[in-house]
Biotite code that builds the C-alpha atoms (Angstrom):
import biotite.structure as struc

atoms = struc.array([
    struc.Atom([-24.069, 39.433, -15.901], chain_id="A", res_id=1, res_name="MET", atom_name="CA", element="C"),
    struc.Atom([-28.138, 39.153, -15.635], chain_id="A", res_id=2, res_name="ILE", atom_name="CA", element="C"),
    struc.Atom([-28.971, 40.774, -12.322], chain_id="A", res_id=3, res_name="ARG", atom_name="CA", element="C"),
    struc.Atom([-31.372, 39.056, -9.548], chain_id="A", res_id=4, res_name="LEU", atom_name="CA", element="C"),
    struc.Atom([-33.872, 41.155, -9.186], chain_id="A", res_id=5, res_name="PRO", atom_name="CA", element="C"),
    struc.Atom([-34.367, 41.301, -13.213], chain_id="A", res_id=6, res_name="THR", atom_name="CA", element="C"),
    struc.Atom([-34.458, 37.237, -13.263], chain_id="A", res_id=7, res_name="TYR", atom_name="CA", element="C"),
    struc.Atom([-36.546, 36.882, -10.930], chain_id="A", res_id=8, res_name="ALA", atom_name="CA", element="C"),
    struc.Atom([-39.227, 39.040, -11.756], chain_id="A", res_id=9, res_name="ALA", atom_name="CA", element="C"),
    struc.Atom([-38.893, 36.887, -15.188], chain_id="A", res_id=10, res_name="PHE", atom_name="CA", element="C"),
    struc.Atom([-39.260, 34.219, -13.479], chain_id="A", res_id=11, res_name="SER", atom_name="CA", element="C"),
    struc.Atom([-42.440, 34.874, -11.439], chain_id="A", res_id=12, res_name="LEU", atom_name="CA", element="C"),
    struc.Atom([-43.634, 36.091, -15.095], chain_id="A", res_id=13, res_name="LEU", atom_name="CA", element="C"),
    struc.Atom([-43.468, 33.337, -16.319], chain_id="A", res_id=14, res_name="ALA", atom_name="CA", element="C"),
    struc.Atom([-44.858, 31.368, -13.346], chain_id="A", res_id=15, res_name="THR", atom_name="CA", element="C"),
    struc.Atom([-47.779, 33.558, -13.260], chain_id="A", res_id=16, res_name="ALA", atom_name="CA", element="C"),
    struc.Atom([-48.514, 33.353, -16.898], chain_id="A", res_id=17, res_name="SER", atom_name="CA", element="C"),
    struc.Atom([-48.608, 29.418, -16.801], chain_id="A", res_id=18, res_name="ALA", atom_name="CA", element="C"),
    struc.Atom([-50.478, 29.183, -13.602], chain_id="A", res_id=19, res_name="ALA", atom_name="CA", element="C"),
    struc.Atom([-52.851, 32.094, -15.406], chain_id="A", res_id=20, res_name="TYR", atom_name="CA", element="C"),
    struc.Atom([-53.043, 29.524, -18.615], chain_id="A", res_id=21, res_name="TYR", atom_name="CA", element="C"),
    struc.Atom([-53.640, 26.196, -16.377], chain_id="A", res_id=22, res_name="ALA", atom_name="CA", element="C"),
    struc.Atom([-56.027, 27.954, -14.533], chain_id="A", res_id=23, res_name="PHE", atom_name="CA", element="C"),
    struc.Atom([-58.090, 29.404, -17.342], chain_id="A", res_id=24, res_name="SER", atom_name="CA", element="C"),
    struc.Atom([-58.017, 26.279, -19.763], chain_id="A", res_id=25, res_name="SER", atom_name="CA", element="C"),
    struc.Atom([-59.430, 23.831, -17.331], chain_id="A", res_id=26, res_name="ARG", atom_name="CA", element="C"),
    struc.Atom([-61.305, 25.897, -15.179], chain_id="A", res_id=27, res_name="GLU", atom_name="CA", element="C"),
    struc.Atom([-61.226, 23.976, -12.039], chain_id="A", res_id=28, res_name="GLN", atom_name="CA", element="C"),
    struc.Atom([-58.535, 23.254, -9.033], chain_id="A", res_id=29, res_name="PHE", atom_name="CA", element="C"),
    struc.Atom([-57.972, 19.973, -9.527], chain_id="A", res_id=30, res_name="TYR", atom_name="CA", element="C"),
    struc.Atom([-57.373, 19.370, -13.295], chain_id="A", res_id=31, res_name="PRO", atom_name="CA", element="C"),
    struc.Atom([-55.226, 22.892, -13.133], chain_id="A", res_id=32, res_name="ALA", atom_name="CA", element="C"),
    struc.Atom([-52.627, 21.634, -10.506], chain_id="A", res_id=33, res_name="MET", atom_name="CA", element="C"),
    struc.Atom([-52.902, 17.708, -12.446], chain_id="A", res_id=34, res_name="VAL", atom_name="CA", element="C"),
    struc.Atom([-51.468, 20.287, -15.647], chain_id="A", res_id=35, res_name="TYR", atom_name="CA", element="C"),
    struc.Atom([-48.862, 22.013, -13.824], chain_id="A", res_id=36, res_name="LEU", atom_name="CA", element="C"),
    struc.Atom([-47.215, 19.083, -11.997], chain_id="A", res_id=37, res_name="SER", atom_name="CA", element="C"),
    struc.Atom([-47.536, 17.424, -15.078], chain_id="A", res_id=38, res_name="THR", atom_name="CA", element="C"),
    struc.Atom([-46.538, 19.488, -18.083], chain_id="A", res_id=39, res_name="SER", atom_name="CA", element="C"),
    struc.Atom([-42.985, 19.539, -18.220], chain_id="A", res_id=40, res_name="LYS", atom_name="CA", element="C"),
    struc.Atom([-42.904, 23.367, -19.004], chain_id="A", res_id=41, res_name="ILE", atom_name="CA", element="C"),
    struc.Atom([-44.815, 24.333, -15.652], chain_id="A", res_id=42, res_name="CYS", atom_name="CA", element="C"),
    struc.Atom([-42.561, 21.912, -13.579], chain_id="A", res_id=43, res_name="PHE", atom_name="CA", element="C"),
    struc.Atom([-39.403, 23.455, -15.006], chain_id="A", res_id=44, res_name="VAL", atom_name="CA", element="C"),
    struc.Atom([-41.109, 27.125, -14.610], chain_id="A", res_id=45, res_name="LEU", atom_name="CA", element="C"),
    struc.Atom([-42.476, 25.994, -10.685], chain_id="A", res_id=46, res_name="LEU", atom_name="CA", element="C"),
    struc.Atom([-38.725, 24.604, -9.967], chain_id="A", res_id=47, res_name="LEU", atom_name="CA", element="C"),
    struc.Atom([-37.261, 27.726, -11.152], chain_id="A", res_id=48, res_name="ASN", atom_name="CA", element="C"),
    struc.Atom([-39.332, 30.252, -9.220], chain_id="A", res_id=49, res_name="THR", atom_name="CA", element="C"),
    struc.Atom([-38.323, 27.589, -6.087], chain_id="A", res_id=50, res_name="GLY", atom_name="CA", element="C"),
    struc.Atom([-34.787, 28.545, -7.063], chain_id="A", res_id=51, res_name="LEU", atom_name="CA", element="C"),
    struc.Atom([-35.696, 32.234, -7.531], chain_id="A", res_id=52, res_name="VAL", atom_name="CA", element="C"),
    struc.Atom([-37.551, 32.229, -3.531], chain_id="A", res_id=53, res_name="ALA", atom_name="CA", element="C"),
    struc.Atom([-33.966, 30.342, -1.872], chain_id="A", res_id=54, res_name="MET", atom_name="CA", element="C"),
    struc.Atom([-32.135, 32.999, -3.341], chain_id="A", res_id=55, res_name="CYS", atom_name="CA", element="C"),
    struc.Atom([-33.826, 36.025, -2.115], chain_id="A", res_id=56, res_name="VAL", atom_name="CA", element="C"),
    struc.Atom([-33.824, 34.565, 1.068], chain_id="A", res_id=57, res_name="ALA", atom_name="CA", element="C"),
    struc.Atom([-29.683, 34.058, 0.969], chain_id="A", res_id=58, res_name="TRP", atom_name="CA", element="C"),
    struc.Atom([-30.164, 37.622, 0.054], chain_id="A", res_id=59, res_name="GLN", atom_name="CA", element="C"),
    struc.Atom([-32.256, 38.936, 2.830], chain_id="A", res_id=60, res_name="LEU", atom_name="CA", element="C"),
    struc.Atom([-30.823, 36.806, 5.375], chain_id="A", res_id=61, res_name="ALA", atom_name="CA", element="C"),
    struc.Atom([-27.084, 37.804, 4.358], chain_id="A", res_id=62, res_name="ARG", atom_name="CA", element="C"),
    struc.Atom([-27.904, 41.672, 4.429], chain_id="A", res_id=63, res_name="ARG", atom_name="CA", element="C"),
    struc.Atom([-29.820, 41.411, 7.706], chain_id="A", res_id=64, res_name="LEU", atom_name="CA", element="C"),
    struc.Atom([-27.618, 39.706, 9.951], chain_id="A", res_id=65, res_name="PHE", atom_name="CA", element="C"),
    struc.Atom([-24.129, 40.434, 8.092], chain_id="A", res_id=66, res_name="LEU", atom_name="CA", element="C"),
    struc.Atom([-23.872, 42.839, 5.908], chain_id="A", res_id=67, res_name="GLY", atom_name="CA", element="C"),
    struc.Atom([-20.940, 43.011, 2.843], chain_id="A", res_id=68, res_name="SER", atom_name="CA", element="C"),
    struc.Atom([-19.033, 40.106, 2.934], chain_id="A", res_id=69, res_name="LEU", atom_name="CA", element="C"),
    struc.Atom([-15.224, 40.196, 3.406], chain_id="A", res_id=70, res_name="ARG", atom_name="CA", element="C"),
    struc.Atom([-12.542, 37.747, 1.480], chain_id="A", res_id=71, res_name="GLU", atom_name="CA", element="C"),
    struc.Atom([-12.285, 35.801, 4.167], chain_id="A", res_id=72, res_name="ALA", atom_name="CA", element="C"),
    struc.Atom([-16.101, 34.385, 4.377], chain_id="A", res_id=73, res_name="GLU", atom_name="CA", element="C"),
    struc.Atom([-16.361, 34.484, 0.759], chain_id="A", res_id=74, res_name="VAL", atom_name="CA", element="C"),
    struc.Atom([-13.576, 32.091, 0.346], chain_id="A", res_id=75, res_name="GLU", atom_name="CA", element="C"),
    struc.Atom([-14.343, 29.622, 2.748], chain_id="A", res_id=76, res_name="ARG", atom_name="CA", element="C"),
    struc.Atom([-17.378, 29.624, 1.556], chain_id="A", res_id=77, res_name="LEU", atom_name="CA", element="C"),
    struc.Atom([-16.460, 28.685, -1.776], chain_id="A", res_id=78, res_name="ASN", atom_name="CA", element="C"),
    struc.Atom([-14.351, 25.863, 0.142], chain_id="A", res_id=79, res_name="GLU", atom_name="CA", element="C"),
    struc.Atom([-17.171, 24.592, 2.001], chain_id="A", res_id=80, res_name="GLN", atom_name="CA", element="C"),
    struc.Atom([-19.867, 24.257, -0.791], chain_id="A", res_id=81, res_name="SER", atom_name="CA", element="C"),
    struc.Atom([-18.157, 22.119, -2.868], chain_id="A", res_id=82, res_name="TRP", atom_name="CA", element="C"),
    struc.Atom([-16.748, 19.832, -0.369], chain_id="A", res_id=83, res_name="ARG", atom_name="CA", element="C"),
    struc.Atom([-20.638, 19.438, 0.866], chain_id="A", res_id=84, res_name="GLU", atom_name="CA", element="C"),
    struc.Atom([-21.678, 18.808, -2.425], chain_id="A", res_id=85, res_name="VAL", atom_name="CA", element="C"),
    struc.Atom([-19.354, 16.010, -3.086], chain_id="A", res_id=86, res_name="ILE", atom_name="CA", element="C"),
    struc.Atom([-20.102, 14.807, 0.529], chain_id="A", res_id=87, res_name="GLU", atom_name="CA", element="C"),
    struc.Atom([-23.992, 15.237, -0.701], chain_id="A", res_id=88, res_name="ILE", atom_name="CA", element="C"),
    struc.Atom([-23.176, 13.471, -4.223], chain_id="A", res_id=89, res_name="LEU", atom_name="CA", element="C"),
    struc.Atom([-22.076, 10.223, -2.422], chain_id="A", res_id=90, res_name="PHE", atom_name="CA", element="C"),
    struc.Atom([-24.777, 10.148, 0.330], chain_id="A", res_id=91, res_name="ALA", atom_name="CA", element="C"),
    struc.Atom([-27.738, 10.325, -2.681], chain_id="A", res_id=92, res_name="VAL", atom_name="CA", element="C"),
    struc.Atom([-26.225, 6.955, -3.660], chain_id="A", res_id=93, res_name="THR", atom_name="CA", element="C"),
    struc.Atom([-27.085, 5.242, -0.378], chain_id="A", res_id=94, res_name="ILE", atom_name="CA", element="C"),
    struc.Atom([-30.708, 6.890, -0.673], chain_id="A", res_id=95, res_name="PHE", atom_name="CA", element="C"),
    struc.Atom([-31.885, 6.544, -3.923], chain_id="A", res_id=96, res_name="ARG", atom_name="CA", element="C"),
    struc.Atom([-35.027, 5.238, -3.271], chain_id="A", res_id=97, res_name="GLN", atom_name="CA", element="C"),
    struc.Atom([-36.159, 8.431, -1.458], chain_id="A", res_id=98, res_name="ASP", atom_name="CA", element="C"),
    struc.Atom([-34.672, 10.585, -4.924], chain_id="A", res_id=99, res_name="PHE", atom_name="CA", element="C"),
    struc.Atom([-37.553, 12.661, -5.123], chain_id="A", res_id=100, res_name="SER", atom_name="CA", element="C"),
    struc.Atom([-38.291, 16.763, -6.267], chain_id="A", res_id=101, res_name="VAL", atom_name="CA", element="C"),
    struc.Atom([-38.825, 17.194, -2.075], chain_id="A", res_id=102, res_name="SER", atom_name="CA", element="C"),
    struc.Atom([-35.600, 15.460, -1.222], chain_id="A", res_id=103, res_name="PHE", atom_name="CA", element="C"),
    struc.Atom([-33.432, 17.970, -3.654], chain_id="A", res_id=104, res_name="LEU", atom_name="CA", element="C"),
    struc.Atom([-35.911, 20.627, -1.952], chain_id="A", res_id=105, res_name="ALA", atom_name="CA", element="C"),
    struc.Atom([-34.508, 19.265, 1.300], chain_id="A", res_id=106, res_name="MET", atom_name="CA", element="C"),
    struc.Atom([-31.066, 19.490, -0.183], chain_id="A", res_id=107, res_name="VAL", atom_name="CA", element="C"),
    struc.Atom([-30.803, 22.538, -1.485], chain_id="A", res_id=108, res_name="ALA", atom_name="CA", element="C"),
    struc.Atom([-32.384, 24.333, 1.760], chain_id="A", res_id=109, res_name="ALA", atom_name="CA", element="C"),
    struc.Atom([-29.786, 22.753, 3.790], chain_id="A", res_id=110, res_name="LEU", atom_name="CA", element="C"),
    struc.Atom([-27.395, 24.344, 1.546], chain_id="A", res_id=111, res_name="LEU", atom_name="CA", element="C"),
    struc.Atom([-28.337, 27.281, 2.363], chain_id="A", res_id=112, res_name="LEU", atom_name="CA", element="C"),
    struc.Atom([-28.781, 26.718, 5.840], chain_id="A", res_id=113, res_name="VAL", atom_name="CA", element="C"),
    struc.Atom([-25.570, 25.864, 6.282], chain_id="A", res_id=114, res_name="LYS", atom_name="CA", element="C"),
    struc.Atom([-23.398, 27.716, 3.628], chain_id="A", res_id=115, res_name="ALA", atom_name="CA", element="C"),
    struc.Atom([-25.347, 30.893, 6.794], chain_id="A", res_id=116, res_name="LEU", atom_name="CA", element="C"),
    struc.Atom([-23.693, 28.728, 9.609], chain_id="A", res_id=117, res_name="HIS", atom_name="CA", element="C"),
    struc.Atom([-20.418, 28.920, 7.787], chain_id="A", res_id=118, res_name="TRP", atom_name="CA", element="C"),
    struc.Atom([-20.765, 32.323, 7.516], chain_id="A", res_id=119, res_name="LEU", atom_name="CA", element="C"),
    struc.Atom([-21.736, 32.974, 10.973], chain_id="A", res_id=120, res_name="ALA", atom_name="CA", element="C"),
    struc.Atom([-18.647, 31.236, 12.104], chain_id="A", res_id=121, res_name="GLN", atom_name="CA", element="C"),
    struc.Atom([-16.451, 32.943, 10.819], chain_id="A", res_id=122, res_name="LYS", atom_name="CA", element="C"),
    struc.Atom([-18.539, 36.035, 11.794], chain_id="A", res_id=123, res_name="ARG", atom_name="CA", element="C"),
    struc.Atom([-18.216, 35.637, 15.289], chain_id="A", res_id=124, res_name="VAL", atom_name="CA", element="C"),
    struc.Atom([-14.124, 34.874, 14.717], chain_id="A", res_id=125, res_name="GLU", atom_name="CA", element="C"),
    struc.Atom([-14.359, 38.466, 13.001], chain_id="A", res_id=126, res_name="TYR", atom_name="CA", element="C"),
    struc.Atom([-15.447, 39.348, 16.372], chain_id="A", res_id=127, res_name="ILE", atom_name="CA", element="C"),
    struc.Atom([-13.108, 37.764, 18.442], chain_id="A", res_id=128, res_name="GLU", atom_name="CA", element="C"),
    struc.Atom([-10.136, 38.753, 17.161], chain_id="A", res_id=129, res_name="THR", atom_name="CA", element="C"),
    struc.Atom([-11.396, 42.421, 16.531], chain_id="A", res_id=130, res_name="THR", atom_name="CA", element="C"),
    struc.Atom([-10.629, 44.818, 19.818], chain_id="A", res_id=131, res_name="PRO", atom_name="CA", element="C"),
    struc.Atom([-13.558, 47.532, 18.541], chain_id="A", res_id=132, res_name="SER", atom_name="CA", element="C"),
    struc.Atom([-16.270, 46.062, 17.369], chain_id="A", res_id=133, res_name="VAL", atom_name="CA", element="C"),
    struc.Atom([-19.549, 47.784, 17.480], chain_id="A", res_id=134, res_name="PRO", atom_name="CA", element="C"),
    struc.Atom([-22.803, 46.541, 19.542], chain_id="A", res_id=135, res_name="LEU", atom_name="CA", element="C"),
    struc.Atom([-24.951, 46.772, 16.173], chain_id="A", res_id=136, res_name="LEU", atom_name="CA", element="C"),
    struc.Atom([-22.672, 43.841, 15.068], chain_id="A", res_id=137, res_name="SER", atom_name="CA", element="C"),
    struc.Atom([-22.768, 42.057, 18.658], chain_id="A", res_id=138, res_name="HIS", atom_name="CA", element="C"),
    struc.Atom([-26.832, 42.433, 17.784], chain_id="A", res_id=139, res_name="ILE", atom_name="CA", element="C"),
    struc.Atom([-26.741, 41.366, 14.442], chain_id="A", res_id=140, res_name="ARG", atom_name="CA", element="C"),
    struc.Atom([-24.713, 38.308, 14.655], chain_id="A", res_id=141, res_name="ILE", atom_name="CA", element="C"),
    struc.Atom([-26.734, 36.784, 17.987], chain_id="A", res_id=142, res_name="VAL", atom_name="CA", element="C"),
    struc.Atom([-29.551, 37.716, 16.439], chain_id="A", res_id=143, res_name="SER", atom_name="CA", element="C"),
    struc.Atom([-28.718, 35.463, 13.298], chain_id="A", res_id=144, res_name="PHE", atom_name="CA", element="C"),
    struc.Atom([-26.924, 32.770, 15.625], chain_id="A", res_id=145, res_name="MET", atom_name="CA", element="C"),
    struc.Atom([-30.842, 32.354, 17.213], chain_id="A", res_id=146, res_name="ALA", atom_name="CA", element="C"),
    struc.Atom([-32.717, 32.444, 13.883], chain_id="A", res_id=147, res_name="PHE", atom_name="CA", element="C"),
    struc.Atom([-30.362, 29.372, 12.753], chain_id="A", res_id=148, res_name="LEU", atom_name="CA", element="C"),
    struc.Atom([-31.201, 27.813, 15.741], chain_id="A", res_id=149, res_name="LEU", atom_name="CA", element="C"),
    struc.Atom([-34.661, 28.102, 15.090], chain_id="A", res_id=150, res_name="THR", atom_name="CA", element="C"),
    struc.Atom([-34.145, 26.978, 11.673], chain_id="A", res_id=151, res_name="VAL", atom_name="CA", element="C"),
    struc.Atom([-31.979, 23.813, 12.284], chain_id="A", res_id=152, res_name="ASP", atom_name="CA", element="C"),
    struc.Atom([-34.770, 22.649, 15.447], chain_id="A", res_id=153, res_name="CYS", atom_name="CA", element="C"),
    struc.Atom([-36.961, 23.411, 12.886], chain_id="A", res_id=154, res_name="LEU", atom_name="CA", element="C"),
    struc.Atom([-35.236, 20.885, 10.604], chain_id="A", res_id=155, res_name="PHE", atom_name="CA", element="C"),
    struc.Atom([-34.602, 18.541, 12.941], chain_id="A", res_id=156, res_name="LEU", atom_name="CA", element="C"),
    struc.Atom([-38.149, 18.342, 13.844], chain_id="A", res_id=157, res_name="SER", atom_name="CA", element="C"),
    struc.Atom([-39.112, 17.300, 10.533], chain_id="A", res_id=158, res_name="ASN", atom_name="CA", element="C"),
    struc.Atom([-36.782, 14.702, 8.941], chain_id="A", res_id=159, res_name="SER", atom_name="CA", element="C"),
    struc.Atom([-37.111, 12.951, 12.918], chain_id="A", res_id=160, res_name="LEU", atom_name="CA", element="C"),
    struc.Atom([-41.202, 13.385, 12.820], chain_id="A", res_id=161, res_name="ARG", atom_name="CA", element="C"),
    struc.Atom([-40.582, 11.383, 9.079], chain_id="A", res_id=162, res_name="SER", atom_name="CA", element="C"),
    struc.Atom([-38.398, 8.820, 10.178], chain_id="A", res_id=163, res_name="LEU", atom_name="CA", element="C"),
    struc.Atom([-40.534, 7.889, 13.078], chain_id="A", res_id=164, res_name="ILE", atom_name="CA", element="C"),
    struc.Atom([-43.778, 7.748, 10.632], chain_id="A", res_id=165, res_name="GLN", atom_name="CA", element="C"),
    struc.Atom([-41.696, 5.773, 8.397], chain_id="A", res_id=166, res_name="LYS", atom_name="CA", element="C"),
    struc.Atom([-40.293, 3.536, 11.108], chain_id="A", res_id=167, res_name="GLN", atom_name="CA", element="C"),
    struc.Atom([-36.942, 2.326, 8.481], chain_id="A", res_id=168, res_name="GLU", atom_name="CA", element="C"),
    struc.Atom([-34.358, 3.690, 7.193], chain_id="A", res_id=169, res_name="ALA", atom_name="CA", element="C"),
    struc.Atom([-35.185, 6.474, 4.892], chain_id="A", res_id=170, res_name="SER", atom_name="CA", element="C"),
    struc.Atom([-32.627, 9.815, 4.223], chain_id="A", res_id=171, res_name="VAL", atom_name="CA", element="C"),
    struc.Atom([-34.705, 11.145, 7.488], chain_id="A", res_id=172, res_name="ALA", atom_name="CA", element="C"),
    struc.Atom([-31.252, 9.834, 8.953], chain_id="A", res_id=173, res_name="ILE", atom_name="CA", element="C"),
    struc.Atom([-28.976, 11.972, 6.472], chain_id="A", res_id=174, res_name="PHE", atom_name="CA", element="C"),
    struc.Atom([-30.928, 15.236, 7.511], chain_id="A", res_id=175, res_name="PHE", atom_name="CA", element="C"),
    struc.Atom([-31.082, 15.095, 10.794], chain_id="A", res_id=176, res_name="SER", atom_name="CA", element="C"),
    struc.Atom([-27.522, 13.664, 11.855], chain_id="A", res_id=177, res_name="PHE", atom_name="CA", element="C"),
    struc.Atom([-26.113, 16.552, 9.162], chain_id="A", res_id=178, res_name="GLU", atom_name="CA", element="C"),
    struc.Atom([-26.769, 19.821, 11.727], chain_id="A", res_id=179, res_name="ASN", atom_name="CA", element="C"),
    struc.Atom([-26.006, 17.676, 14.448], chain_id="A", res_id=180, res_name="TYR", atom_name="CA", element="C"),
    struc.Atom([-22.830, 15.078, 13.291], chain_id="A", res_id=181, res_name="GLY", atom_name="CA", element="C"),
    struc.Atom([-21.341, 13.168, 15.555], chain_id="A", res_id=182, res_name="VAL", atom_name="CA", element="C"),
    struc.Atom([-18.958, 10.502, 14.085], chain_id="A", res_id=183, res_name="PRO", atom_name="CA", element="C"),
    struc.Atom([-19.538, 8.238, 15.022], chain_id="A", res_id=184, res_name="LEU", atom_name="CA", element="C"),
    struc.Atom([-15.869, 6.272, 15.882], chain_id="A", res_id=185, res_name="HIS", atom_name="CA", element="C"),
    struc.Atom([-16.323, 9.285, 19.067], chain_id="A", res_id=186, res_name="LEU", atom_name="CA", element="C"),
    struc.Atom([-19.077, 7.801, 20.451], chain_id="A", res_id=187, res_name="ILE", atom_name="CA", element="C"),
    struc.Atom([-17.256, 5.358, 23.334], chain_id="A", res_id=188, res_name="ARG", atom_name="CA", element="C"),
    struc.Atom([-14.406, 7.893, 23.703], chain_id="A", res_id=189, res_name="GLU", atom_name="CA", element="C"),
    struc.Atom([-17.273, 10.407, 24.572], chain_id="A", res_id=190, res_name="LEU", atom_name="CA", element="C"),
    struc.Atom([-18.755, 8.016, 26.945], chain_id="A", res_id=191, res_name="TYR", atom_name="CA", element="C"),
    struc.Atom([-16.181, 6.676, 28.618], chain_id="A", res_id=192, res_name="GLU", atom_name="CA", element="C"),
    struc.Atom([-14.699, 10.317, 29.081], chain_id="A", res_id=193, res_name="THR", atom_name="CA", element="C"),
    struc.Atom([-18.151, 11.232, 30.368], chain_id="A", res_id=194, res_name="PHE", atom_name="CA", element="C"),
    struc.Atom([-18.197, 7.823, 33.254], chain_id="A", res_id=195, res_name="ARG", atom_name="CA", element="C"),
    struc.Atom([-15.048, 8.828, 33.888], chain_id="A", res_id=196, res_name="ASN", atom_name="CA", element="C"),
    struc.Atom([-15.814, 12.292, 34.844], chain_id="A", res_id=197, res_name="PHE", atom_name="CA", element="C"),
    struc.Atom([-18.565, 10.943, 36.680], chain_id="A", res_id=198, res_name="ARG", atom_name="CA", element="C"),
    struc.Atom([-16.774, 8.494, 38.659], chain_id="A", res_id=199, res_name="ILE", atom_name="CA", element="C"),
    struc.Atom([-14.215, 11.368, 39.924], chain_id="A", res_id=200, res_name="ARG", atom_name="CA", element="C"),
    struc.Atom([-17.256, 13.708, 40.506], chain_id="A", res_id=201, res_name="ILE", atom_name="CA", element="C"),
    struc.Atom([-18.860, 11.291, 43.487], chain_id="A", res_id=202, res_name="ALA", atom_name="CA", element="C"),
    struc.Atom([-14.980, 10.125, 44.901], chain_id="A", res_id=203, res_name="ASP", atom_name="CA", element="C"),
    struc.Atom([-14.622, 13.741, 45.307], chain_id="A", res_id=204, res_name="TYR", atom_name="CA", element="C"),
    struc.Atom([-18.343, 13.953, 46.980], chain_id="A", res_id=205, res_name="VAL", atom_name="CA", element="C"),
    struc.Atom([-17.315, 11.298, 48.915], chain_id="A", res_id=206, res_name="ARG", atom_name="CA", element="C"),
    struc.Atom([-14.142, 12.525, 49.703], chain_id="A", res_id=207, res_name="TYR", atom_name="CA", element="C"),
    struc.Atom([-15.953, 15.821, 51.108], chain_id="A", res_id=208, res_name="ARG", atom_name="CA", element="C"),
    struc.Atom([-17.446, 14.495, 52.929], chain_id="A", res_id=209, res_name="LYS", atom_name="CA", element="C"),
    struc.Atom([-15.580, 11.701, 54.684], chain_id="A", res_id=210, res_name="ILE", atom_name="CA", element="C"),
    struc.Atom([-12.851, 14.644, 55.743], chain_id="A", res_id=211, res_name="THR", atom_name="CA", element="C"),
    struc.Atom([-15.670, 17.124, 56.766], chain_id="A", res_id=212, res_name="SER", atom_name="CA", element="C"),
    struc.Atom([-15.922, 16.025, 60.387], chain_id="A", res_id=213, res_name="ASN", atom_name="CA", element="C"),
    struc.Atom([-12.059, 14.660, 60.594], chain_id="A", res_id=214, res_name="MET", atom_name="CA", element="C"),
    struc.Atom([-11.692, 16.806, 63.632], chain_id="A", res_id=215, res_name="ASN", atom_name="CA", element="C"),
    struc.Atom([-14.479, 15.592, 65.986], chain_id="A", res_id=216, res_name="GLU", atom_name="CA", element="C"),
    struc.Atom([-14.095, 11.952, 65.315], chain_id="A", res_id=217, res_name="ARG", atom_name="CA", element="C"),
    struc.Atom([-10.059, 12.368, 65.825], chain_id="A", res_id=218, res_name="PHE", atom_name="CA", element="C"),
    struc.Atom([-9.815, 15.192, 68.306], chain_id="A", res_id=219, res_name="PRO", atom_name="CA", element="C"),
    struc.Atom([-5.775, 15.811, 69.013], chain_id="A", res_id=220, res_name="ASP", atom_name="CA", element="C"),
    struc.Atom([-4.191, 14.043, 71.379], chain_id="A", res_id=221, res_name="ALA", atom_name="CA", element="C"),
    struc.Atom([-4.072, 15.132, 74.863], chain_id="A", res_id=222, res_name="THR", atom_name="CA", element="C"),
    struc.Atom([-0.568, 15.756, 77.226], chain_id="A", res_id=223, res_name="SER", atom_name="CA", element="C"),
    struc.Atom([-2.127, 12.964, 79.090], chain_id="A", res_id=224, res_name="GLU", atom_name="CA", element="C"),
    struc.Atom([-2.521, 10.501, 76.495], chain_id="A", res_id=225, res_name="GLU", atom_name="CA", element="C"),
    struc.Atom([1.491, 11.601, 74.675], chain_id="A", res_id=226, res_name="LEU", atom_name="CA", element="C"),
    struc.Atom([3.288, 10.552, 78.072], chain_id="A", res_id=227, res_name="ASP", atom_name="CA", element="C"),
    struc.Atom([1.117, 6.913, 78.224], chain_id="A", res_id=228, res_name="VAL", atom_name="CA", element="C"),
])
């Protein structure tokens, strides 16, 4: 099986050759870019280079923050990946009008980020159940979670900005709720729980105010008052 560095080197070489041919034959920037975007071979090479870049980013993030993966993590990754791919395929049927290369790139990036989230969750579970964990492992997992939070915020802000600009139902809705998905059928229960909690807090505060000066408002009865 071909290794990733070898495949990445051949992919970059092929893409660089296509770009060199485009700029040497057209001699201007705009015609060269038109050729790269309209030529099927160049388009496939560019997509392949993007895929290689994502694979390299995956390997770098995994080695930097996680190190070697355990069997349980690999198994969890395989199970969740197939399930997520099926869910995304169903979502694609809803937003057929937005299907494009940028949409495919966002889907691939979303899968990459979610896979990193699954690995982070599994690694946190492993650290919580392991009696002695090196300090470096704690530093790496905290840094990893901060990195994922930053990526999620960027992804969410980009989706919301696209949604606000278009002002219509688009695939940005799917990407906005994919990172922070809350089941719609639980929104009512969440609201009722929060409302009841707020009422109980208000009742407790009112009770504390009433009982704070009970001794002053109702002093102890004297012996004369008891005799009467």
